[in-house]
C-alpha positions in Angstrom: -0.1 0.0 0.0 1.3 3.4 -0.9 1.0 6.5 1.2 -1.5 7.7 -1.6 -3.7 4.6 -1.2 -3.5 4.9 2.6 -4.8 8.5 2.5 -7.5 7.5 0.1 -8.7 4.6 2.3 -9.1 7.1 5.0 -10.9 9.7 3.1 -13.3 7.1 1.5 -14.4 5.9 5.1 -14.8 9.3 6.3 -16.6 10.2 2.8 -14.2 13.1 2.1 -13.1 14.1 -1.2 -9.5 14.7 -2.2 -10.5 18.3 -2.7 -11.8 18.8 1.0 -9.7 21.6 2.5 -10.8 20.8 6.1 -8.3 18.0 6.1 -5.2 17.6 4.0 -3.6 14.6 2.6 -0.4 15.5 4.6 -2.2 15.7 7.9 -3.9 12.3 7.2 -0.5 10.6 6.4 1.2 12.4 9.3 -1.3 11.1 11.8 -1.3 7.5 10.2 2.5 7.3 10.6 2.5 8.7 14.1 0.0 6.0 15.1 1.8 3.1 13.1 5.3 4.0 14.6 4.7 2.8 18.2 2.5 -0.1 17.0 5.6 -1.2 14.9 8.1 -0.6 17.6 5.9 -2.7 20.0 6.2 -5.6 17.5 10.0 -5.2 16.9 10.5 -5.1 20.7 9.0 -8.6 20.8 11.6 -9.6 18.1 8.9 -9.4 15.3 9.1 -8.0 11.8 12.9 -8.1 11.2 12.2 -10.6 8.4 9.5 -8.3 6.8 11.4 -6.7 3.8 8.5 -4.3 3.1 8.9 -2.6 6.4 12.7 -1.5 5.6 14.0 0.8 3.2 17.0 -0.5 1.3 19.8 2.3 0.8 21.9 0.7 -2.0 25.2 2.9 -1.6 26.5 4.7 1.4 30.0 6.1 0.9 32.5 5.5 3.7 35.5 7.3 4.9 38.3 6.2 7.1 38.4 7.9 10.6 40.1 6.9 13.9 38.2 4.8 16.6 38.8 7.7 19.0 36.1 9.7 16.9 33.2 7.7 18.5 34.7 6.7 22.0 37.2 7.3 24.7 39.6 4.6 23.3 42.9 5.8 22.3 44.5 3.6 19.8 45.9 3.8 16.2 43.0 1.6 15.2 41.0 3.1 12.1 37.3 2.4 11.2 35.0 3.6 8.6 32.2 6.1 9.0 29.6 7.4 6.4 30.7 10.3 4.6 27.3 11.9 5.2 24.7 11.4 8.1 21.8 9.1 7.6 18.1 10.1 7.9 16.7 9.4 11.5 16.8 5.5 11.9 13.9 4.3 14.3 15.1 2.5 17.4 13.6 0.2 20.0 14.4 -1.7 23.4 17.0 -3.8 21.3 18.7 -1.1 19.5 18.1 0.5 16.0 15.6 -1.0 13.6 18.1 -2.4 11.0 17.5 -5.4 9.0 21.2 -5.7 7.7 24.2 -3.8 6.6 26.8 -5.3 4.1 29.7 -4.3 2.0 28.6 -3.6 -1.6 30.7 -6.5 -2.8 28.8 -8.9 -0.4 32.0 -9.9 1.2 31.1 -8.7 4.6 27.9 -8.7 6.7 28.4 -6.5 9.8 26.7 -7.4 13.0 25.0 -4.6 15.1 27.1 -3.5 17.9 28.8 -0.4 19.6 32.0 1.2 19.6 32.5 -0.2 23.0 31.8 -3.7 21.9 34.2 -3.3 19.0 37.0 -2.0 21.4 36.3 -4.8 23.9 36.7 -7.5 21.1 40.1 -6.1 20.3 41.2 -6.1 24.0 40.1 -9.7 24.7 42.0 -12.2 22.8 39.4 -15.0 23.1 36.5 -13.1 21.8 35.6 -13.8 18.1 36.8 -11.0 15.8 33.5 -10.1 14.3 32.7 -7.1 12.0 30.5 -4.7 13.5 28.3 -1.7 12.6 26.9 0.8 15.0 25.0 4.2 14.5 26.2 7.2 16.5 25.0 10.8 15.9 23.2 9.7 12.7 26.4 8.5 11.1 26.8 4.7 10.5 30.2 3.2 11.5 31.7 -0.2 10.4 34.8 -1.8 12.1 36.5 -2.6 8.8 38.2 0.7 7.5 38.9 -0.9 4.1 35.3 -0.9 3.2 34.6 1.9 0.7 30.9 1.5 0.2 28.2 -0.3 2.2 24.4 -0.9 1.6 21.9 -1.3 4.5 18.1 -1.8 5.0 16.7 0.5 7.6 13.4 1.6 9.2 13.4 5.3 9.0 11.2 7.6 11.0 10.2 9.4 7.7 10.0 8.8 4.2 13.2 8.4 2.4 14.0 8.4 -1.3 16.4 5.5 -1.9 17.4 6.9 -5.4 19.2 9.7 -3.5 21.7 6.9 -2.5 21.8 5.2 -6.0 25.3 3.7 -7.1 24.6 5.1 -10.2 23.3 8.7 -9.7 22.8 9.3 -13.6 20.1 6.8 -13.6 18.2 8.0 -10.6 14.8 9.2 -10.9 14.7 13.0 -11.0 11.3 13.4 -9.3 10.1 11.9 -6.3 6.7 12.1 -4.8 6.4 10.9 -1.1 2.9 10.1 -1.6 3.9 7.5 -4.1 6.3 5.8 -1.5 5.0 2.5 0.3 3.3 3.1 3.4 5.7 1.2 5.8 3.6 -0.9 7.9 2.9 -4.6 8.0 -0.4 -5.6 6.4 -1.9 -6.8 9.6 -1.3 -3.6 11.4 -2.5 -1.3 8.7 -6.1 -2.0 9.5 -5.8 -1.0 13.1 -4.1 2.1 12.1 -6.6 3.2 9.5 -9.4 2.4 12.3 -7.7 4.6 14.8 -7.2 7.5 12.2 -10.7 7.3 11.3 -12.2 7.5 14.7 -9.8 10.3 15.6 -11.0 12.4 12.8 -14.7 11.3 13.3 -14.5 12.5 16.9 -12.9 15.9 15.6 -15.8 16.4 13.3 -18.4 15.5 16.1 -16.7 18.1 18.3 -16.9 20.9 15.3 -20.6 20.1 14.9 -21.3 20.5 18.7 -19.6 23.8 18.7 -21.7 25.1 16.0 -24.9 24.5 17.8 -26.6 27.5 19.1 -26.0 27.8 22.7 -29.5 29.5 23.1 
């Protein structure tokens, strides 16, 4: 379901036309996303939905630059790691960390495990710990423990709509126009019905209050 289809569904139930100025498409969509977000986080806190591809946005290319580990923790060492050149859009999080389905090197050679800078440092200090490749998000940058990785791709649940074409490996082939209304409404199908119902009831109550205010007090 696209954002446009979600809005149309709400308007249909409320018997509102697309030209009705009392409530905008943007307002309906924002309310829907605000309601869907905690419901989705509740499910991910239960370790659900991480295999649901439609929930996550694939970022095909993120350019990485080499930085010292000291940039993101108090550990002082010559160790180098890699950090995204630019900040990511806001990634949603829950009790288990950021809502990320996976982070990989472009060539598929590395799959990074979610961790923290401190966890990576601890793995370097303790010899018997298996040396895994980690990623972590800090100050909206994504870091990976391998400084040789120049490009990564990842699947993230963002708190707002993101155009993946902005992160295309081939910028020349990216779509010039992006309409957020045509983006997918990021919500599992079994939750959408609940979201629509809550949105409709919310606006129905708003209309009821407006009608009551318009009655003659005399």
